[in-house]
N, C-alpha and C positions, 0 to 999 in steps of 0.2 A: 622510351615512353612516347606514347603517341596520343594526343587528343584532337578529335577531328569534330569540327562543328558546322555541319551543312545547315541550311536554313537561313532565317532572317529574311529582311524584306521590306517591303513598304506596305504600310499597313494604315486605315483611316484612325482618327480619335474614336476611342471608343471600342474600338477593335481588339482582337484576339489573335496572339501568335504563339507558335509552341517551337522551341529550341531544344535539339537535341546535342549530346556530346557523346561520341563513340570512343571508349578508353581501351588501350593496348599497351602491353610493357611491362605491367605491374599487376600485383594482387589486388584487382579491383574492390574484391568484398572488404578489404581490411583498410581502406583508406576513406576519409572523408572528402566529399567532392563540394566544390562551390562555384557558384555563378557570381562574375564581377562584369562590370560595364564601365566604360569611358568615354564621355560626351567631350566633343571638341572643347579645348581650353581648360577641361577639367581633370582633376586626379582620378585616378581608377578607383572605383568605390565597391565594396562588397555587398551584395544583393541577397545572397541565401548560400546557407549551407546546410548539407545533411549529413549526418554521422555514418558512421561503419560499425558493425553491419546492420544494426538497427533500424537504420534510416529515419532518425528523428531530425525533422525540419527546424532552423530558425532563419529569421527574416530581419533584414534592416526594416525601420519604420517606413521608409519612403515606397516600399513594396509590398509591405504587410497587408494581407486581405485581397490583394490583387494578383500576386504571382505565387505560384505553386512549386517547389521542388521536390523531383522524386527520383529516385534510382531503381534500376533494376540489374542485381547482381548476377543474374544468369547472362544476362545479354551484355553487360559491361557498358551501361548506358546511363547517363544521367540526363533529366530533362526538367526543363524551365516553362511552365505553362504561363503565360502573361494574358491577362485579361483586364479590360478595361485602360488600353493604353492612352496615354497622354503624350503631347508633342515633346514633353520636357523628358520622356524615356528614350528618346532619340540617342543613341549611342552605338560603340561597339562593344558587342557581349561577348566575354570570354569564359571558357569553362578553366577550371582550375583544380588540380588534385593536390591534396595535403600530404605531400611526400617532402622527404628531408631536403629536398632541393627546390627551386621553382620548377613547376610543371604548368605551363598554359597551353591553351588552346590557339589557333591562329587567329581568332575573333570571327565575329560575324556581324555585319552592318544591319540595324535595326531602324527604320525611318518612320515615324509616326506624323503623318501629314494629311491634310485634306487636299 
């Protein structure tokens, strides 16, 4: 199982960023996918999950209305579109596959700062 998350970076408050996660090694269309983040000194928190194969999303209140999760079952990718970013969104962002065992991406740093 491999989850690869290119992207991330520095963005100004109010800006947008798109994160992608490329999955391999399992039947992607059969697995719910999620995005998490972990800020310094804080616990890792779930942001959004998208079901399989129907692609129904659900979000934590902290990102609802600003972030959008989507999946492409043909390309084996899950994407997190982040809009109206705030400094408190600064964190390492992780892709997660809902497999019977823990399956995490390596994480990508997102910094929201002017």
